[in-house]
C-alpha positions in Angstrom: 111.5 -47.9 43.6 110.2 -45.0 45.7 111.7 -44.4 49.1 110.0 -46.5 51.8 109.7 -44.3 55.0 106.5 -45.8 56.7 104.7 -49.0 56.9 102.1 -47.6 54.6 104.7 -46.9 51.9 105.8 -50.6 52.3 102.2 -51.8 51.9 101.7 -49.8 48.8 105.0 -50.9 47.3 104.3 -54.6 47.9 100.5 -54.6 47.7 100.3 -57.1 44.9 102.7 -59.6 46.5 101.0 -59.3 49.9 97.6 -59.7 48.3 98.6 -62.9 46.5 100.1 -64.3 49.7 97.0 -63.5 51.7 94.6 -65.0 49.1 96.7 -68.2 49.1 96.8 -68.5 52.9 93.2 -67.5 53.6 90.9 -68.6 50.8 87.4 -67.0 50.8 84.3 -69.0 51.8 82.9 -68.3 48.3 85.4 -67.3 45.7 84.9 -65.8 42.2 85.1 -69.1 40.3 82.9 -71.1 42.8 79.6 -72.4 41.5 76.5 -70.6 42.5 73.4 -72.3 43.9 70.6 -72.9 41.3 68.2 -71.2 43.8 69.8 -67.8 42.9 68.4 -68.2 39.4 64.9 -68.5 40.9 65.0 -65.0 42.4 62.7 -62.5 40.6 65.5 -60.0 40.5 68.9 -61.1 39.2 71.6 -60.0 41.7 74.7 -58.3 40.5 77.8 -60.5 40.5 79.1 -58.8 43.7 75.7 -59.2 45.3 75.7 -62.9 44.4 79.1 -63.6 45.9 78.1 -61.7 49.1 74.8 -63.7 49.2 76.5 -67.0 48.8 79.1 -66.0 51.4 76.3 -65.5 53.9 74.7 -68.8 53.0 78.0 -70.7 53.5 78.6 -68.8 56.8 75.1 -70.0 58.0 76.2 -73.5 57.2 79.0 -73.1 59.7 77.4 -70.8 62.3 74.1 -69.1 63.2 75.1 -65.5 62.7 76.4 -63.3 59.8 76.6 -59.6 58.9 76.5 -57.7 55.7 78.4 -54.4 55.8 77.4 -52.7 52.6 77.4 -49.1 51.5 74.1 -47.3 51.1 72.3 -48.4 47.9 74.2 -51.7 47.4 71.2 -53.9 47.9 71.5 -55.2 51.5 67.8 -56.1 51.4 68.2 -58.2 48.2 71.3 -59.9 49.7 69.6 -60.9 53.0 66.3 -62.0 51.5 68.1 -63.9 48.7 70.4 -65.6 51.3 67.4 -66.9 53.2 65.8 -68.3 50.0 69.0 -70.0 48.9 69.8 -71.4 52.4 66.3 -72.9 52.5 67.0 -74.5 49.2 63.7 -73.5 47.8 61.7 -75.0 50.6 59.2 -73.2 52.9 60.6 -71.1 55.6 59.7 -68.2 58.0 61.7 -65.1 58.3 61.3 -62.1 60.7 62.8 -58.8 59.6 63.2 -56.0 62.2 63.6 -52.8 60.3 63.4 -49.0 60.9 59.8 -47.9 61.1 59.8 -45.9 57.9 61.1 -48.8 55.9 58.4 -51.4 56.7 56.5 -51.0 53.5 59.6 -50.6 51.5 60.8 -54.0 52.8 57.5 -55.5 51.9 57.8 -54.2 48.3 61.4 -55.5 48.1 60.2 -59.0 49.3 57.5 -59.2 46.7 59.9 -58.0 43.9 62.7 -60.5 45.0 61.3 -63.8 46.3 59.1 -66.1 44.2 55.8 -67.3 45.9 56.4 -65.1 49.0 53.7 -64.2 51.4 54.4 -61.0 53.5 52.9 -60.2 56.9 53.2 -57.0 58.9 53.4 -57.4 62.7 51.6 -54.3 64.0 51.4 -55.0 67.7 50.7 -57.3 70.6 48.2 -55.8 73.0 44.7 -56.1 74.5 42.6 -53.1 73.5 43.9 -49.9 71.9 42.8 -47.6 69.1 40.0 -49.3 67.1 41.0 -47.4 64.0 44.6 -48.7 64.0 45.9 -52.0 62.7 46.5 -54.7 65.3 48.0 -58.1 65.3 49.6 -59.8 62.3 48.2 -58.7 58.9 49.0 -60.1 55.5 49.8 -57.5 52.7 49.8 -57.7 49.0 51.5 -55.6 46.3 49.0 -53.8 44.0 50.0 -51.2 41.4 53.3 -50.6 43.3 51.5 -50.0 46.6 51.3 -52.2 49.7 47.7 -52.9 50.8 46.6 -55.0 53.8 44.7 -57.9 52.4 44.5 -61.6 53.2 45.1 -63.5 56.4 44.7 -61.7 59.8 46.0 -63.3 62.9 48.1 -62.6 66.0 51.3 -63.9 67.5 49.5 -65.4 70.4 47.5 -67.5 67.9 50.5 -68.5 65.8 52.3 -70.0 68.9 49.4 -72.5 69.4 49.7 -76.0 68.0 46.1 -77.1 68.6 45.6 -80.5 67.0 49.0 -80.4 65.2 52.3 -81.8 66.5 53.8 -78.4 66.7 53.0 -74.7 66.1 55.1 -74.7 62.9 53.3 -77.7 61.5 50.1 -75.9 62.1 51.5 -72.8 60.3 52.6 -74.9 57.3 49.0 -76.1 56.9 48.0 -72.4 56.6 51.0 -71.3 54.5 52.7 -73.9 52.4 55.3 -71.5 51.0 57.9 -69.0 52.3 56.7 -66.2 54.6 58.4 -63.0 55.7 57.2 -61.2 58.8 58.2 -57.5 59.0 58.1 -55.4 62.2 59.3 -51.9 62.8 61.9 -51.9 65.5 60.1 -49.1 67.4 57.0 -51.4 67.8 59.1 -54.5 68.4 60.5 -53.1 71.7 57.3 -51.5 73.0 56.5 -53.4 76.2 54.1 -52.9 79.1 53.6 -49.6 80.9 55.4 -49.8 84.2 55.4 -48.1 87.6 57.7 -48.1 90.6 57.4 -50.9 93.2 58.6 -50.3 96.7 57.2 -50.4 100.3 56.9 -47.8 103.0 56.7 -49.4 106.5 54.1 -47.8 108.8 56.0 -49.0 112.0 59.3 -50.4 113.1 62.8 -49.1 112.8 62.3 -48.2 109.1 59.1 -46.2 109.7 58.5 -43.9 106.7 61.6 -45.1 104.7 61.5 -46.6 101.3 62.4 -50.4 101.5 62.9 -53.1 98.9 60.0 -55.5 98.8 62.4 -58.4 98.3 64.5 -57.7 101.4 62.4 -55.4 103.6 65.4 -53.2 104.1 66.2 -49.6 103.0 68.0 -49.1 99.7 71.4 -47.5 100.2 72.9 -45.2 97.6 76.0 -43.0 97.4 74.2 -40.1 98.9 72.4 -42.1 101.7 69.1 -43.9 101.7 66.7 -43.6 98.8 63.7 -41.5 99.4 60.4 -41.3 97.5 61.7 -38.2 95.7 64.4 -40.4 94.1 61.8 -42.4 92.3 61.0 -40.5 89.1 60.9 -41.7 85.5 64.0 -43.9 85.7 63.8 -47.5 86.7 65.6 -48.4 89.9 67.0 -51.8 90.8 69.2 -53.3 93.4 71.7 -56.2 93.4 71.1 -58.4 96.5 74.2 -60.3 97.6 73.0 -61.8 100.9 69.8 -62.9 102.7 70.1 -61.5 106.2 73.5 -62.4 107.3 73.8 -65.4 105.0 75.7 -64.7 101.6 74.2 -66.2 98.5 74.0 -65.9 94.8 73.6 -62.4 93.5 69.9 -61.5 92.7 68.7 -58.6 90.6 65.8 -57.0 92.4 63.8 -54.8 90.1 62.0 -52.1 91.9 59.3 -51.7 89.2 56.3 -53.7 88.0 53.7 -53.7 85.2 51.0 -51.0 85.5 47.7 -52.9 85.4 45.8 -49.6 85.0 47.3 -48.8 81.6 46.9 -50.6 78.3 48.0 -54.3 78.6 50.7 -55.0 76.0 53.9 -56.9 75.7 57.0 -56.3 73.7 56.7 -58.2 70.4 60.3 -59.5 70.4 60.1 -60.4 74.1 57.0 -62.5 73.4 58.7 -64.2 70.4 61.8 -64.9 72.5 59.8 -66.3 75.4 57.0 -68.2 73.7 58.1 -68.8 70.1 61.7 -70.0 70.2 62.7 -71.7 67.0 59.5 -70.7 65.2 61.4 -68.4 62.9 64.0 -69.9 60.6 65.7 -66.5 59.9 66.0 -63.2 61.6 67.1 -60.1 59.7 68.1 -56.9 61.5 68.4 -53.9 59.3 70.6 -50.9 60.3 72.1 -53.1 63.1 74.5 -50.3 64.1 71.5 -48.5 65.6 71.0 -51.5 67.9 74.4 -51.5 69.4 73.5 -49.6 72.6 72.3 -51.0 75.9 68.7 -50.1 75.1 65.4 -51.8 74.6 66.0 -52.0 70.9 69.5 -53.4 71.5 68.1 -56.0 73.8 65.6 -56.9 71.1 68.5 -57.8 68.8 69.9 -60.1 71.5 66.5 -61.8 71.9 66.1 -62.4 68.2 69.6 -63.8 67.9 68.8 -66.3 70.7 65.4 -67.5 69.4 65.9 -67.6 65.6 67.7 -70.4 63.9 69.8 -68.1 61.8 70.4 -64.3 61.9 71.9 -61.7 59.7 72.6 -58.1 60.5 72.7 -55.3 57.9 74.5 -52.0 58.1 76.2 -49.4 56.0 78.2 -47.9 58.9 79.6 -50.5 61.1 81.9 -48.5 63.3 81.5 -45.1 65.0 85.2 -44.5 65.5 85.8 -46.5 68.7 86.5 -50.2 69.1 83.9 -50.7 71.8 81.2 -49.6 69.4 81.2 -53.3 68.4 81.2 -54.8 71.9 77.4 -55.1 72.4 76.8 -56.1 68.8 79.4 -58.9 68.8 78.2 -60.1 72.2 74.6 -60.4 71.0 75.5 -62.2 67.7 78.4 -64.4 69.0 78.1 -64.7 72.7 79.9 -68.0 72.9 83.0 -66.6 71.1 83.1 -63.5 73.3 82.9 -65.7 76.5 85.7 -67.9 75.1 87.9 -64.8 74.9 87.1 -64.1 78.5 84.7 -61.2 78.1 81.6 -60.8 80.3 78.5 -58.8 79.5 78.5 -55.3 81.0 80.9 -52.5 81.8 83.7 -54.7 83.0 83.8 -56.8 79.8 83.5 -53.7 77.7 86.5 -52.2 79.5 88.7 -55.3 78.9 87.5 -55.3 75.2 88.6 -51.7 74.8 92.0 -52.5 76.4 92.5 -55.4 73.9 91.2 -53.8 70.7 90.9 -50.1 71.3 93.2 -47.2 71.9 93.6 -46.0 75.5 95.4 -43.0 76.9 96.7 -43.0 80.5 97.2 -39.6 82.0 99.2 -39.4 85.2 99.3 -36.3 87.3 101.9 -35.8 90.0 101.2 -33.1 92.5 104.3 -31.8 94.4 104.7 -32.7 98.0 104.0 -30.1 100.6 107.1 -31.0 102.6 110.1 -33.2 102.5 108.5 -35.9 104.6 105.4 -36.3 102.4 105.1 -38.3 99.2 103.9 -36.7 96.1 100.3 -37.3 95.3 99.9 -39.2 92.0 96.6 -39.7 90.2 96.1 -41.7 86.9 93.2 -41.4 84.5 92.5 -43.8 81.6 90.6 -42.5 78.7 89.6 -44.0 75.4 90.7 -42.5 72.1 89.4 -42.9 68.5 90.9 -45.9 66.9 90.8 -49.7 66.8 93.4 -52.4 66.6 93.7 -54.4 63.3 93.3 -57.5 65.4 89.6 -56.6 65.9 89.2 -57.0 62.2 91.1 -60.2 61.9 89.7 -62.0 65.0 86.1 -61.0 64.7 84.9 -59.1 61.6 86.7 -61.3 59.1 84.7 -64.3 60.2 81.3 -62.8 60.3 81.1 -60.0 57.8 80.5 -59.7 54.1 81.7 -56.3 52.7 80.1 -54.8 49.6 80.9 -51.4 48.1 79.0 -49.3 45.6 81.8 -49.6 43.0 81.4 -53.3 43.2 77.7 -53.1 42.3 77.4 -50.5 39.5 79.7 -49.6 36.7 77.7 -46.5 35.9 77.9 -44.5 39.2 78.7 -40.8 38.5 81.6 -38.9 40.2 81.4 -38.2 43.9 83.1 -35.0 45.1 83.4 -33.8 48.7 84.7 -30.5 49.8 85.1 -28.3 52.9 83.9 -24.7 52.4 85.5 -22.5 55.0 83.9 -19.1 55.8 85.5 -16.2 57.6 83.5 -14.4 60.2 83.0 -10.7 59.9 84.4 -8.3 62.5 81.3 -8.0 64.7 80.6 -11.8 64.8 84.3 -12.6 65.3 84.5 -10.2 68.3 81.3 -11.6 69.9 82.4 -15.2 69.3 85.9 -14.6 70.8 84.4 -12.9 73.8 82.1 -15.9 74.4 84.9 -18.4 73.9 87.1 -16.5 76.5 84.3 -16.6 79.0 83.7 -20.3 78.5 87.5 -21.0 78.7 87.7 -19.2 82.0 84.7 -21.3 83.3 86.4 -24.5 82.2 89.6 -23.5 84.1 87.6 -22.6 87.2 85.4 -25.7 87.2 87.7 -28.4 85.9 86.1 -31.6 84.9 82.6 -30.3 85.2 80.5 -32.1 82.6 77.8 -29.4 82.5 80.4 -26.8 81.4 81.8 -29.2 78.8 78.3 -29.9 77.4 77.4 -26.2 77.3 80.7 -25.4 75.7 80.2 -27.9 72.9 76.7 -27.0 72.0 77.0 -23.2 72.4 80.2 -22.8 70.4 78.8 -24.9 67.6 75.5 -23.0 67.6 76.5 -19.4 68.3 78.0 -18.5 64.9 74.8 -19.7 63.2 72.5 -18.3 65.8 74.2 -15.3 67.6 71.1 -14.1 69.4 68.5 -15.2 72.0 70.7 -17.7 73.8 70.4 -15.9 77.2 72.7 -16.5 80.2 74.5 -19.9 80.2 74.4 -21.8 83.4 76.2 -24.8 84.8 75.6 -26.9 87.9 77.8 -28.4 90.5 77.4 -30.2 93.8 77.6 -28.0 96.9 78.7 -30.1 99.8 77.5 -27.5 102.4 74.1 -27.1 100.9 73.9 -30.9 100.1 72.4 -30.2 96.7 73.4 -29.1 93.2 73.6 -25.3 92.6 73.8 -23.2 89.5 76.6 -20.9 88.5 77.0 -18.6 85.5 79.2 -19.8 82.7 78.9 -17.0 80.2 76.7 -14.2 78.9 76.6 -14.4 75.0 76.2 -11.1 73.2 73.0 -10.7 71.3 73.6 -9.6 67.6 70.9 -8.4 65.2 68.6 -11.0 63.7 67.6 -8.9 60.7 71.0 -9.2 58.9 72.7 -11.8 56.8 75.8 -13.3 58.3 78.8 -14.6 56.2 77.9 -18.3 56.3 74.3 -17.5 55.3 75.6 -15.4 52.4 77.9 -18.3 51.4 75.0 -20.8 51.5 72.9 -18.6 49.2 75.9 -18.3 46.8 76.5 -22.1 46.7 72.8 -22.8 46.3 72.4 -20.2 43.4 75.5 -21.7 41.7 73.9 -25.2 41.9 70.5 -24.1 40.8 71.9 -22.3 37.8 73.3 -25.7 36.8 69.8 -27.2 37.2 70.7 -29.1 40.4 68.4 -29.2 43.4 70.0 -29.0 46.8 69.5 -30.8 50.1 70.6 -28.7 53.1 71.2 -30.3 56.5 71.2 -28.5 59.9 71.1 -30.0 63.3 69.5 -27.3 65.5 65.9 -27.6 64.6 63.9 -27.2 67.8 64.4 -24.4 70.4 67.1 -22.7 68.3 65.4 -23.3 64.9 68.2 -22.7 62.4 66.2 -24.6 59.7 63.3 -22.1 60.0 65.6 -19.1 59.6 67.3 -20.7 56.5 63.9 -21.2 55.0 63.0 -17.6 55.5 66.3 -16.3 54.2 66.1 -18.4 51.0 62.5 -17.3 50.4 63.6 -13.7 50.6 66.1 -14.5 47.9 63.5 -15.9 45.6 64.5 -19.5 46.2 61.7 -22.1 46.8 62.6 -24.0 49.9 60.8 -26.3 52.3 61.6 -27.7 55.7 60.9 -31.3 56.6 60.4 -31.7 60.3 60.3 -34.7 62.6 56.5 -34.4 62.7 56.3 -35.8 59.2 55.6 -39.5 59.9 58.5 -41.8 59.0 56.3 -43.9 56.7 55.3 -40.8 54.7 58.7 -39.0 54.2 59.3 -40.5 50.8 55.8 -39.3 49.6 56.6 -35.9 51.2 59.7 -35.5 49.1 57.7 -36.5 45.9 55.1 -33.9 46.7 57.7 -31.1 47.2 59.4 -31.9 43.9 56.0 -31.9 42.2 55.3 -28.4 43.7 58.6 -27.1 42.3 60.6 -26.9 45.5 64.3 -26.3 44.8 65.9 -26.7 48.2 64.8 -29.0 51.1 66.1 -28.3 54.6 66.0 -30.9 57.5 68.0 -32.6 60.2 70.2 -35.3 58.7 68.8 -37.9 61.1 65.4 -37.6 59.4 66.8 -39.0 56.1 69.6 -41.1 57.6 68.3 -44.4 56.4 66.2 -45.7 53.6 65.4 -42.6 51.5 66.9 -42.2 48.1 67.4 -38.5 47.3 68.3 -38.9 43.6 66.6 -35.6 42.7 69.0 -33.7 45.0 72.5 -34.3 43.6 74.0 -31.5 45.7 74.1 -32.0 49.5 75.2 -29.1 51.8 75.9 -29.7 55.4 75.2 -26.2 56.9 75.7 -28.0 60.3 77.0 -31.5 60.8 76.5 -32.3 64.5 78.9 -34.9 65.9 77.2 -38.3 65.1 79.5 -40.2 62.8 76.8 -42.7 61.7 74.4 -39.9 60.9 77.0 -38.0 58.8 78.0 -41.0 56.8 74.5 -42.2 56.1 73.1 -38.7 55.2 76.0 -37.8 53.0 75.2 -40.8 50.7 71.5 -40.2 50.2 72.1 -39.0 46.6 75.1 -41.2 45.5 73.2 -44.4 44.8 72.4 -46.8 42.0 70.2 -44.9 39.5 71.9 -41.5 40.0 73.1 -40.1 36.7 74.5 -36.7 37.8 77.7 -36.0 39.6 77.2 -35.8 43.3 78.6 -33.0 45.3 78.7 -32.9 49.1 79.8 -29.7 50.8 80.5 -29.0 54.5 80.2 -25.4 55.5 81.9 -24.1 58.6 83.2 -20.9 60.1 87.0 -20.9 60.1 88.8 -20.9 63.4 85.7 -21.9 65.4 84.5 -25.1 67.1 82.7 -26.0 63.9 86.1 -26.5 62.3 87.3 -28.6 65.2 84.2 -30.7 65.0 84.7 -31.4 61.3 88.4 -32.2 61.8 87.6 -34.8 64.5 84.8 -36.3 62.4 87.3 -36.8 59.6 89.7 -38.5 61.9 87.0 -40.9 63.2 85.8 -41.6 59.7 89.2 -42.9 58.8 89.1 -45.3 61.7 85.7 -46.6 60.8 86.6 -47.2 57.2 89.7 -49.2 58.3 87.4 -51.6 60.2 85.3 -51.9 57.1 88.1 -53.2 55.0 89.4 -49.9 53.6 92.8 -49.6 55.2 93.8 -45.9 55.2 97.2 -44.7 56.4 95.8 -41.3 57.5 93.4 -42.9 59.9 95.9 -44.9 61.8 99.0 -42.8 61.4 97.6 -39.4 62.6 95.4 -40.2 65.5 94.5 -37.2 67.7 95.7 -37.2 71.2 92.2 -36.7 72.7 89.8 -39.3 73.9 86.5 -38.0 72.7 85.0 -35.0 71.0 84.0 -33.3 74.2 87.5 -33.6 75.8 89.3 -32.9 72.5 87.5 -29.6 72.0 87.8 -28.6 75.6 91.6 -29.2 75.5 91.9 -27.2 72.3 89.8 -24.4 73.7 91.8 -24.2 77.0 95.3 -24.8 75.8 94.9 -23.1 72.3 97.4 -25.5 70.7 95.1 -27.1 68.1 94.2 -30.7 67.4 96.4 -32.1 64.6 96.6 -30.4 61.3 94.1 -27.9 60.1 90.7 -29.1 59.0 91.0 -27.9 55.4 94.3 -29.8 55.0 92.7 -33.0 56.3 89.7 -32.8 54.0 91.8 -31.6 51.1 93.9 -34.7 51.5 90.8 -36.9 51.6 89.5 -35.3 48.4 92.8 -35.9 46.6 92.6 -39.5 47.4 89.1 -39.6 45.9 90.4 -38.0 42.8 93.2 -40.6 42.4 90.6 -43.3 42.3 87.7 -41.4 40.8 88.4 -38.0 39.3 85.7 -35.4 39.9 84.1 -33.7 36.9 86.6 -31.6 34.9 84.1 -28.9 34.2 81.0 -27.9 36.1 79.2 -27.4 32.9 80.1 -30.8 31.5 77.1 -33.2 31.4 76.9 -36.4 33.3 76.5 -38.3 30.0 79.9 -37.0 28.9 81.5 -37.9 32.1 80.2 -41.4 32.0 82.0 -42.1 28.7 85.4 -41.1 30.1 88.0 -43.5 31.3 87.8 -43.5 35.1 88.5 -45.8 38.0 85.8 -47.1 40.2 84.5 -44.6 42.8 85.7 -44.6 46.4 83.6 -44.5 49.5 82.9 -41.4 51.6 86.4 -40.7 53.0 88.9 -43.1 51.5 91.9 -41.2 52.9 95.4 -42.3 52.0 94.3 -45.3 50.0 96.2 -45.8 46.8 95.2 -48.2 44.1 96.4 -51.7 44.9 96.2 -51.5 48.7 95.3 -55.0 50.0 91.9 -55.4 51.7 90.9 -58.3 54.0 87.5 -59.8 54.1 86.0 -63.1 55.0 86.4 -65.9 57.4 89.5 -65.7 57.4 89.3 -64.8 53.8 91.0 -62.3 51.6 90.4 -60.7 48.3 92.8 -58.2 46.8 91.2 -55.0 45.6 92.7 -54.3 42.2 91.6 -50.7 41.6 92.1 -51.3 37.8 90.8 -48.6 35.4 88.3 -49.4 32.8 86.2 -47.5 30.2 82.5 -46.8 30.5 80.0 -48.1 29.6 81.3 -51.5 30.6 80.5 -54.8 28.9 78.5 -57.5 30.8 81.8 -59.3 31.2 83.5 -56.3 32.7 80.5 -55.7 35.0 81.0 -59.2 36.4 84.4 -58.1 37.7 84.1 -56.9 41.3 86.6 -55.7 43.8 87.2 -56.5 47.4 84.3 -58.3 48.9 83.5 -61.0 51.0 82.9 -63.1 53.9 
């Protein structure tokens, strides 16, 4: 028996016993040996056993509650699970489902629906407006699948017409006379939230005590702000509103007074989801929200999620990256899907409820500063600041996620996935670049000390120190802003003056990128390169020119390529013989399958956890036959290293909430609250943040190799690798997970992840074994 020094040692030592006890105490909604609905056999595509269990888990969750979620890695068939769940729950009868999906996945969802559901009719909801471009599609248009392509053909109608009952008892009965079978309506979420054009609404009295002042039309009084009364110059592009707590001198119920209105001079239109929520409640039996993590903000798209959840009979959210590293990432999502439960726990919508939620389930840091007294008769001045840190309490998983989520991993779906290898490639700066970077870092550090807490300095620090090693020229003087009490306005001050280095030379990281790409191309492997500075400081354009000079055929995909045409764009580049594609990772974050690019190189990562996780999995999907390599390039000893180190930490937290309990993520939390403050503290104090980046990522890669060894020889073929005895693959960063660690899923349900080894290719009986899923 190995020595038990930590709670993680204990869990690993007694994993089997703990798993058996949990399974006994908390049986899953749908277990392995439970019978499956006959409706599953009616699906045109036979789900994998793991997909079937997740599908049935969602169906049984819907029998108990209105909402469910499917947290599944990229490529595990979230679309199939959600559409199949609607079909099974309807028990083969007619139904209506509304899918709100990313705009570039609208036609892909339509194809998936035709290939999955028997007798389905599919409609695209294009818009809800009066007038508009006569060449564009408007209203609700039926589509068909012909030769693998989606064509608009069939019934054409509008939402305003669908809500009418005419001579029928209800609008739904009228629809059933037009469509006797199941129907799926698909809308891009960008279109779903587009509402009316608006303009400001306020009054300016021409006489009286408020002559010339801006007043609220509801109260007739000036609108006060922290800096005095609002003036006309304060009304710019941002909507302004006021909370009215009294009428004259009489207190009353709080009233939200919006100081904007619809603009009648612009195109008349209404947000699709707002129209559905207001005029078609109950019309849709099912609502499906794809990539629901992108709807977690307090935005128009996020509000559209809440509207759908309130007006559809059942709703399911789909995501591959549930958490962004902080507990309150889930607050809005949970409130929109399960508002009653959130209110029962005492949480209210808004900043106050989010704060209490973070206190209960997040990680907070309280910083108390005591300033010495000026004399013996005075008390010392004490100030306290509470900040959030990366991390989440396991209680969040047990009290909320267990009851609503079905978890599916790639290793549960396919027995033929190739190896997945991840590595950090550190590059040393040359003497000239190192000297220039150090000088810039010193100037910014001095500015941080002089202007403590100034967010403009923090923002400039983060972006400049991440960018400068890759773009050490043309930045110009860096400025910050601060409020000048005497002038009564914000004034600029100089932060730093970066040194301009020559543009016509190759820098170390660029030489390393060329070396890595040549090595991969020699093995017959195309490369996908990601960079995040693509506009004003166009790093992608420079990389394209550098690779072209080296005789490497490269192409840059920019945001101007329409979201619906990016899949075709990639196919065209491959046909033309392009070896390397360069783009921002956000452009391929969801939906695209980059099976032709088994090597992914992050030249720059940015600091979005969701984007990094999604983009790094574009190649490792069902259908991939070659080992997948993901490489992160960074300059050693710079802010790029600090950024990767913090991203690795937050990834561990996110995986914990998705059922992959990792000791590293909980045991070695950084002491800083967010990336900005963490990097600022490291920059000023020069005492580092945790262990070095290469040690973190090396440990993560070792954990991968325990569960799924990387290819033994770069020259070894994928076919040879697939015949070896290997354990199932891990997810992106399964740090500190050993085989046999118990995982919790379900309502309150539990399945023990066995992590057993097996030979490939697997038999159908072996493929029916899955690990660690469920509601």
